[in-house]
C-alpha positions as protocol buffer text, in pm:
chain_id: "A"
residue {
  index: 1
  type: UNK
  ca { x: 3733 y: 9927 z: -3841 }
}
residue {
  index: 2
  type: UNK
  ca { x: 4060 y: 10025 z: -3893 }
}
residue {
  index: 3
  type: UNK
  ca { x: 4326 y: 10262 z: -3745 }
}
residue {
  index: 4
  type: UNK
  ca { x: 4553 y: 10539 z: -3856 }
}
residue {
  index: 5
  type: UNK
  ca { x: 4897 y: 10638 z: -3751 }
}
residue {
  index: 6
  type: UNK
  ca { x: 4920 y: 10919 z: -3507 }
}
residue {
  index: 7
  type: UNK
  ca { x: 5214 y: 11052 z: -3725 }
}
residue {
  index: 8
  type: UNK
  ca { x: 4944 y: 11120 z: -4018 }
}
residue {
  index: 9
  type: UNK
  ca { x: 4769 y: 11397 z: -3845 }
}
residue {
  index: 10
  type: UNK
  ca { x: 4808 y: 11732 z: -3964 }
}
residue {
  index: 11
  type: UNK
  ca { x: 4650 y: 12079 z: -3944 }
}
residue {
  index: 12
  type: UNK
  ca { x: 4333 y: 12161 z: -4135 }
}
residue {
  index: 13
  type: UNK
  ca { x: 4488 y: 12377 z: -4397 }
}
residue {
  index: 14
  type: UNK
  ca { x: 4826 y: 12213 z: -4398 }
}
residue {
  index: 15
  type: UNK
  ca { x: 4962 y: 12038 z: -4729 }
}
residue {
  index: 16
  type: UNK
  ca { x: 4880 y: 11666 z: -4801 }
}
residue {
  index: 17
  type: UNK
  ca { x: 5194 y: 11517 z: -4922 }
}
residue {
  index: 18
  type: UNK
  ca { x: 5128 y: 11208 z: -5168 }
}
residue {
  index: 19
  type: UNK
  ca { x: 5329 y: 10907 z: -5052 }
}
residue {
  index: 20
  type: UNK
  ca { x: 5611 y: 10794 z: -5293 }
}
residue {
  index: 21
  type: UNK
  ca { x: 5486 y: 10643 z: -5636 }
}
residue {
  index: 22
  type: UNK
  ca { x: 5119 y: 10717 z: -5525 }
}
residue {
  index: 23
  type: UNK
  ca { x: 4876 y: 10644 z: -5815 }
}
residue {
  index: 24
  type: UNK
  ca { x: 4530 y: 10631 z: -5631 }
}
residue {
  index: 25
  type: UNK
  ca { x: 4515 y: 10880 z: -5352 }
}
residue {
  index: 26
  type: UNK
  ca { x: 4168 y: 10966 z: -5232 }
}
residue {
  index: 27
  type: UNK
  ca { x: 3950 y: 11204 z: -5029 }
}
residue {
  index: 28
  type: UNK
  ca { x: 3699 y: 11148 z: -4732 }
}
residue {
  index: 29
  type: UNK
  ca { x: 3511 y: 11413 z: -4552 }
}
residue {
  index: 30
  type: UNK
  ca { x: 3417 y: 11283 z: -4234 }
}
residue {
  index: 31
  type: UNK
  ca { x: 3290 y: 11365 z: -3881 }
}
residue {
  index: 32
  type: UNK
  ca { x: 3583 y: 11326 z: -3618 }
}
residue {
  index: 33
  type: UNK
  ca { x: 3453 y: 11249 z: -3265 }
}
residue {
  index: 34
  type: UNK
  ca { x: 3703 y: 11340 z: -2993 }
}
residue {
  index: 35
  type: UNK
  ca { x: 3688 y: 11120 z: -2663 }
}
residue {
  index: 36
  type: UNK
  ca { x: 3672 y: 11305 z: -2312 }
}
residue {
  index: 37
  type: UNK
  ca { x: 3662 y: 11020 z: -2088 }
}
residue {
  index: 38
  type: UNK
  ca { x: 3778 y: 10655 z: -2110 }
}
residue {
  index: 39
  type: UNK
  ca { x: 3553 y: 10461 z: -2264 }
}
residue {
  index: 40
  type: UNK
  ca { x: 3548 y: 10035 z: -2256 }
}
residue {
  index: 41
  type: UNK
  ca { x: 3245 y: 9840 z: -2316 }
}
residue {
  index: 42
  type: UNK
  ca { x: 2992 y: 10124 z: -2310 }
}
residue {
  index: 43
  type: UNK
  ca { x: 2614 y: 10129 z: -2426 }
}
residue {
  index: 44
  type: UNK
  ca { x: 2486 y: 10277 z: -2705 }
}
residue {
  index: 45
  type: UNK
  ca { x: 2263 y: 10485 z: -2434 }
}
residue {
  index: 46
  type: UNK
  ca { x: 2552 y: 10623 z: -2247 }
}
residue {
  index: 47
  type: UNK
  ca { x: 2797 y: 10679 z: -2565 }
}
residue {
  index: 48
  type: UNK
  ca { x: 2786 y: 11030 z: -2598 }
}
residue {
  index: 49
  type: UNK
  ca { x: 2847 y: 11105 z: -2254 }
}
residue {
  index: 50
  type: UNK
  ca { x: 3212 y: 10979 z: -2309 }
}
residue {
  index: 51
  type: UNK
  ca { x: 3225 y: 11270 z: -2614 }
}
residue {
  index: 52
  type: UNK
  ca { x: 3460 y: 11579 z: -2557 }
}
residue {
  index: 53
  type: UNK
  ca { x: 3340 y: 11710 z: -2898 }
}
residue {
  index: 54
  type: UNK
  ca { x: 3324 y: 11714 z: -3281 }
}
residue {
  index: 55
  type: UNK
  ca { x: 3590 y: 11806 z: -3539 }
}
residue {
  index: 56
  type: UNK
  ca { x: 3616 y: 11802 z: -3932 }
}
residue {
  index: 57
  type: UNK
  ca { x: 3824 y: 11534 z: -4072 }
}
residue {
  index: 58
  type: UNK
  ca { x: 3982 y: 11433 z: -4415 }
}
residue {
  index: 59
  type: UNK
  ca { x: 4043 y: 11079 z: -4389 }
}
residue {
  index: 60
  type: UNK
  ca { x: 4272 y: 11099 z: -4709 }
}
residue {
  index: 61
  type: UNK
  ca { x: 4335 y: 10727 z: -4834 }
}
residue {
  index: 62
  type: UNK
  ca { x: 4582 y: 10579 z: -5072 }
}
residue {
  index: 63
  type: UNK
  ca { x: 4381 y: 10288 z: -5244 }
}
residue {
  index: 64
  type: UNK
  ca { x: 4631 y: 10086 z: -5402 }
}
residue {
  index: 65
  type: UNK
  ca { x: 4795 y: 10034 z: -5059 }
}
residue {
  index: 66
  type: UNK
  ca { x: 4473 y: 10035 z: -4868 }
}
residue {
  index: 67
  type: UNK
  ca { x: 4306 y: 9777 z: -5132 }
}
residue {
  index: 68
  type: UNK
  ca { x: 4549 y: 9617 z: -5360 }
}
residue {
  index: 69
  type: UNK
  ca { x: 4873 y: 9515 z: -5131 }
}
residue {
  index: 70
  type: UNK
  ca { x: 4716 y: 9273 z: -4889 }
}
residue {
  index: 71
  type: UNK
  ca { x: 4396 y: 9282 z: -4659 }
}
residue {
  index: 72
  type: UNK
  ca { x: 4536 y: 9526 z: -4413 }
}
residue {
  index: 73
  type: UNK
  ca { x: 4365 y: 9887 z: -4449 }
}
residue {
  index: 74
  type: UNK
  ca { x: 4581 y: 10079 z: -4196 }
}
residue {
  index: 75
  type: UNK
  ca { x: 4885 y: 10101 z: -4407 }
}
residue {
  index: 76
  type: UNK
  ca { x: 4647 y: 10292 z: -4688 }
}
residue {
  index: 77
  type: UNK
  ca { x: 4525 y: 10517 z: -4447 }
}
residue {
  index: 78
  type: UNK
  ca { x: 4825 y: 10620 z: -4229 }
}
residue {
  index: 79
  type: UNK
  ca { x: 5077 y: 10776 z: -4481 }
}
residue {
  index: 80
  type: UNK
  ca { x: 5230 y: 11144 z: -4333 }
}
residue {
  index: 81
  type: UNK
  ca { x: 4966 y: 11444 z: -4347 }
}
residue {
  index: 82
  type: UNK
  ca { x: 4713 y: 11173 z: -4434 }
}
residue {
  index: 83
  type: UNK
  ca { x: 4476 y: 11305 z: -4142 }
}
residue {
  index: 84
  type: UNK
  ca { x: 4401 y: 11677 z: -4162 }
}
residue {
  index: 85
  type: UNK
  ca { x: 4168 y: 11767 z: -3869 }
}
residue {
  index: 86
  type: UNK
  ca { x: 4018 y: 12081 z: -3744 }
}
residue {
  index: 87
  type: UNK
  ca { x: 4039 y: 12422 z: -3729 }
}
residue {
  index: 88
  type: UNK
  ca { x: 3794 y: 12375 z: -3434 }
}
residue {
  index: 89
  type: UNK
  ca { x: 3673 y: 12144 z: -3195 }
}
residue {
  index: 90
  type: UNK
  ca { x: 3295 y: 12239 z: -3120 }
}
residue {
  index: 91
  type: UNK
  ca { x: 3207 y: 12030 z: -2728 }
}
residue {
  index: 92
  type: UNK
  ca { x: 2921 y: 11832 z: -2711 }
}
residue {
  index: 93
  type: UNK
  ca { x: 2707 y: 12068 z: -2514 }
}
residue {
  index: 94
  type: UNK
  ca { x: 2712 y: 12309 z: -2847 }
}
residue {
  index: 95
  type: UNK
  ca { x: 2667 y: 12056 z: -3083 }
}
residue {
  index: 96
  type: UNK
  ca { x: 2424 y: 11793 z: -2904 }
}
residue {
  index: 97
  type: UNK
  ca { x: 2300 y: 11606 z: -3214 }
}
residue {
  index: 98
  type: UNK
  ca { x: 2568 y: 11480 z: -3446 }
}
residue {
  index: 99
  type: UNK
  ca { x: 2330 y: 11299 z: -3647 }
}
residue {
  index: 100
  type: UNK
  ca { x: 2216 y: 11619 z: -3864 }
}
residue {
  index: 101
  type: UNK
  ca { x: 2520 y: 11779 z: -4009 }
}
residue {
  index: 102
  type: UNK
  ca { x: 2572 y: 11848 z: -4349 }
}
residue {
  index: 103
  type: UNK
  ca { x: 2890 y: 11802 z: -4535 }
}
residue {
  index: 104
  type: UNK
  ca { x: 3092 y: 11852 z: -4835 }
}
residue {
  index: 105
  type: UNK
  ca { x: 3411 y: 11835 z: -5029 }
}
residue {
  index: 106
  type: UNK
  ca { x: 3530 y: 11982 z: -5313 }
}
residue {
  index: 107
  type: UNK
  ca { x: 3846 y: 11912 z: -5570 }
}
residue {
  index: 108
  type: UNK
  ca { x: 3965 y: 12222 z: -5763 }
}
residue {
  index: 109
  type: UNK
  ca { x: 3642 y: 12396 z: -5725 }
}
residue {
  index: 110
  type: UNK
  ca { x: 3454 y: 12089 z: -5821 }
}
residue {
  index: 111
  type: UNK
  ca { x: 3187 y: 11941 z: -5563 }
}
residue {
  index: 112
  type: UNK
  ca { x: 3277 y: 11568 z: -5514 }
}
residue {
  index: 113
  type: UNK
  ca { x: 3093 y: 11510 z: -5167 }
}
residue {
  index: 114
  type: UNK
  ca { x: 2789 y: 11627 z: -5039 }
}
residue {
  index: 115
  type: UNK
  ca { x: 2590 y: 11453 z: -4763 }
}
residue {
  index: 116
  type: UNK
  ca { x: 2468 y: 11468 z: -4405 }
}
residue {
  index: 117
  type: UNK
  ca { x: 2545 y: 11260 z: -4101 }
}
residue {
  index: 118
  type: UNK
  ca { x: 2195 y: 11136 z: -4082 }
}
residue {
  index: 119
  type: UNK
  ca { x: 2260 y: 10897 z: -4369 }
}
residue {
  index: 120
  type: UNK
  ca { x: 2537 y: 10746 z: -4203 }
}
residue {
  index: 121
  type: UNK
  ca { x: 2516 y: 10349 z: -4184 }
}
residue {
  index: 122
  type: UNK
  ca { x: 2598 y: 10357 z: -3800 }
}
residue {
  index: 123
  type: UNK
  ca { x: 2538 y: 10621 z: -3591 }
}
residue {
  index: 124
  type: UNK
  ca { x: 2808 y: 10813 z: -3357 }
}
residue {
  index: 125
  type: UNK
  ca { x: 2643 y: 10603 z: -3068 }
}
residue {
  index: 126
  type: UNK
  ca { x: 2646 y: 10279 z: -3203 }
}
residue {
  index: 127
  type: UNK
  ca { x: 3013 y: 10360 z: -3335 }
}
residue {
  index: 128
  type: UNK
  ca { x: 3141 y: 10442 z: -3008 }
}
residue {
  index: 129
  type: UNK
  ca { x: 2959 y: 10157 z: -2839 }
}
residue {
  index: 130
  type: UNK
  ca { x: 3111 y: 9926 z: -3062 }
}
residue {
  index: 131
  type: UNK
  ca { x: 3475 y: 10055 z: -3099 }
}
residue {
  index: 132
  type: UNK
  ca { x: 3467 y: 10038 z: -2703 }
}
residue {
  index: 133
  type: UNK
  ca { x: 3409 y: 9691 z: -2706 }
}
residue {
  index: 134
  type: UNK
  ca { x: 3772 y: 9612 z: -2894 }
}
residue {
  index: 135
  type: UNK
  ca { x: 3977 y: 9897 z: -2819 }
}
residue {
  index: 136
  type: UNK
  ca { x: 3984 y: 10106 z: -2512 }
}
residue {
  index: 137
  type: UNK
  ca { x: 3894 y: 10480 z: -2587 }
}
residue {
  index: 138
  type: UNK
  ca { x: 4089 y: 10691 z: -2432 }
}
residue {
  index: 139
  type: UNK
  ca { x: 4084 y: 11087 z: -2380 }
}
residue {
  index: 140
  type: UNK
  ca { x: 4181 y: 11263 z: -2671 }
}
residue {
  index: 141
  type: UNK
  ca { x: 4100 y: 10962 z: -2902 }
}
residue {
  index: 142
  type: UNK
  ca { x: 3969 y: 11068 z: -3242 }
}
residue {
  index: 143
  type: UNK
  ca { x: 3716 y: 10821 z: -3376 }
}
residue {
  index: 144
  type: UNK
  ca { x: 3628 y: 10925 z: -3762 }
}
residue {
  index: 145
  type: UNK
  ca { x: 3300 y: 10809 z: -3859 }
}
residue {
  index: 146
  type: UNK
  ca { x: 3265 y: 10749 z: -4249 }
}
residue {
  index: 147
  type: UNK
  ca { x: 3232 y: 10929 z: -4558 }
}
residue {
  index: 148
  type: UNK
  ca { x: 2924 y: 11013 z: -4813 }
}
residue {
  index: 149
  type: UNK
  ca { x: 2929 y: 10883 z: -5176 }
}
residue {
  index: 150
  type: UNK
  ca { x: 3191 y: 11108 z: -5394 }
}
residue {
  index: 151
  type: UNK
  ca { x: 3525 y: 10980 z: -5313 }
}
residue {
  index: 152
  type: UNK
  ca { x: 3739 y: 10993 z: -5613 }
}
residue {
  index: 153
  type: UNK
  ca { x: 3789 y: 10536 z: -5634 }
}
residue {
  index: 154
  type: UNK
  ca { x: 3368 y: 10557 z: -5701 }
}
residue {
  index: 155
  type: UNK
  ca { x: 3375 y: 10808 z: -5986 }
}
residue {
  index: 156
  type: UNK
  ca { x: 3214 y: 10637 z: -6293 }
}
residue {
  index: 157
  type: UNK
  ca { x: 3326 y: 10582 z: -6549 }
}
residue {
  index: 158
  type: UNK
  ca { x: 3682 y: 10588 z: -6471 }
}
residue {
  index: 159
  type: UNK
  ca { x: 3796 y: 10676 z: -6079 }
}
residue {
  index: 160
  type: UNK
  ca { x: 3939 y: 11045 z: -6039 }
}
residue {
  index: 161
  type: UNK
  ca { x: 4258 y: 11033 z: -5798 }
}
residue {
  index: 162
  type: UNK
  ca { x: 4452 y: 11322 z: -5653 }
}
residue {
  index: 163
  type: UNK
  ca { x: 4779 y: 11458 z: -5792 }
}
residue {
  index: 164
  type: UNK
  ca { x: 5006 y: 11718 z: -5720 }
}
residue {
  index: 165
  type: UNK
  ca { x: 4859 y: 12057 z: -5766 }
}
residue {
  index: 166
  type: UNK
  ca { x: 4524 y: 11958 z: -5643 }
}
residue {
  index: 167
  type: UNK
  ca { x: 4339 y: 12161 z: -5391 }
}
residue {
  index: 168
  type: UNK
  ca { x: 4093 y: 12003 z: -5162 }
}
residue {
  index: 169
  type: UNK
  ca { x: 3831 y: 12218 z: -4960 }
}
residue {
  index: 170
  type: UNK
  ca { x: 3588 y: 12043 z: -4724 }
}
residue {
  index: 171
  type: UNK
  ca { x: 3348 y: 12157 z: -4436 }
}
residue {
  index: 172
  type: UNK
  ca { x: 3095 y: 12029 z: -4213 }
}
residue {
  index: 173
  type: UNK
  ca { x: 2784 y: 12228 z: -4064 }
}
residue {
  index: 174
  type: UNK
  ca { x: 2909 y: 12412 z: -3735 }
}
residue {
  index: 175
  type: UNK
  ca { x: 3268 y: 12299 z: -3772 }
}
residue {
  index: 176
  type: UNK
  ca { x: 3416 y: 12539 z: -4022 }
}
residue {
  index: 177
  type: UNK
  ca { x: 3638 y: 12443 z: -4314 }
}
residue {
  index: 178
  type: UNK
  ca { x: 3960 y: 12326 z: -4413 }
}
residue {
  index: 179
  type: UNK
  ca { x: 4152 y: 12350 z: -4729 }
}
residue {
  index: 180
  type: UNK
  ca { x: 4453 y: 12136 z: -4841 }
}
residue {
  index: 181
  type: UNK
  ca { x: 4689 y: 12168 z: -5141 }
}
residue {
  index: 182
  type: UNK
  ca { x: 4837 y: 11844 z: -5278 }
}
residue {
  index: 183
  type: UNK
  ca { x: 5228 y: 11824 z: -5294 }
}
residue {
  index: 184
  type: UNK
  ca { x: 5435 y: 11565 z: -5423 }
}
residue {
  index: 185
  type: UNK
  ca { x: 5646 y: 11332 z: -5182 }
}
residue {
  index: 186
  type: UNK
  ca { x: 5963 y: 11463 z: -5028 }
}
residue {
  index: 187
  type: UNK
  ca { x: 6183 y: 11352 z: -4777 }
}
residue {
  index: 188
  type: UNK
  ca { x: 6079 y: 11470 z: -4427 }
}
residue {
  index: 189
  type: UNK
  ca { x: 6359 y: 11548 z: -4161 }
}
residue {
  index: 190
  type: UNK
  ca { x: 6368 y: 11442 z: -3792 }
}
residue {
  index: 191
  type: UNK
  ca { x: 6356 y: 11830 z: -3715 }
}
residue {
  index: 192
  type: UNK
  ca { x: 6018 y: 11847 z: -3965 }
}
residue {
  index: 193
  type: UNK
  ca { x: 5843 y: 11583 z: -3733 }
}
residue {
  index: 194
  type: UNK
  ca { x: 5558 y: 11692 z: -3558 }
}
């Protein structure tokens, strides 16, 4: 379990900006769960009652900062633009079973990830119940669930990482698609900050 900075949130088709000096930025298509009610110590049985809906998310991660610069994952997960979400919020009543959704991610037209939420190690009910024991989840909070095989870090024989000019296209059944262009780091002014 880790947190992502609120400043990493971006739109589904916004550019993903590499951090200055980034060598190992990576992609992760994931199901996002948007909380609809305050959740504190909820049971697995009741967990979905606290969900407002579901979104498509790309948990962009800088692996060097995540894994090689100490034990805290947060710093590799929270860079500006590293949390594209959307374009749709599909309400719980429109998607009663979050454990049967196909998902994919392509980089430059090449399929990197293909999976289904039925193979998640921990299902949505388990995740909400667990997180709500550690952190009070508030309406609007976003729980991102995990990614299928095919991230760049895991490519054999050599890892593949994002570089300027790459294009990521990703989607989840019923949650539409995203498209992000990877751009080099640039200074963001206060006026540009979301």
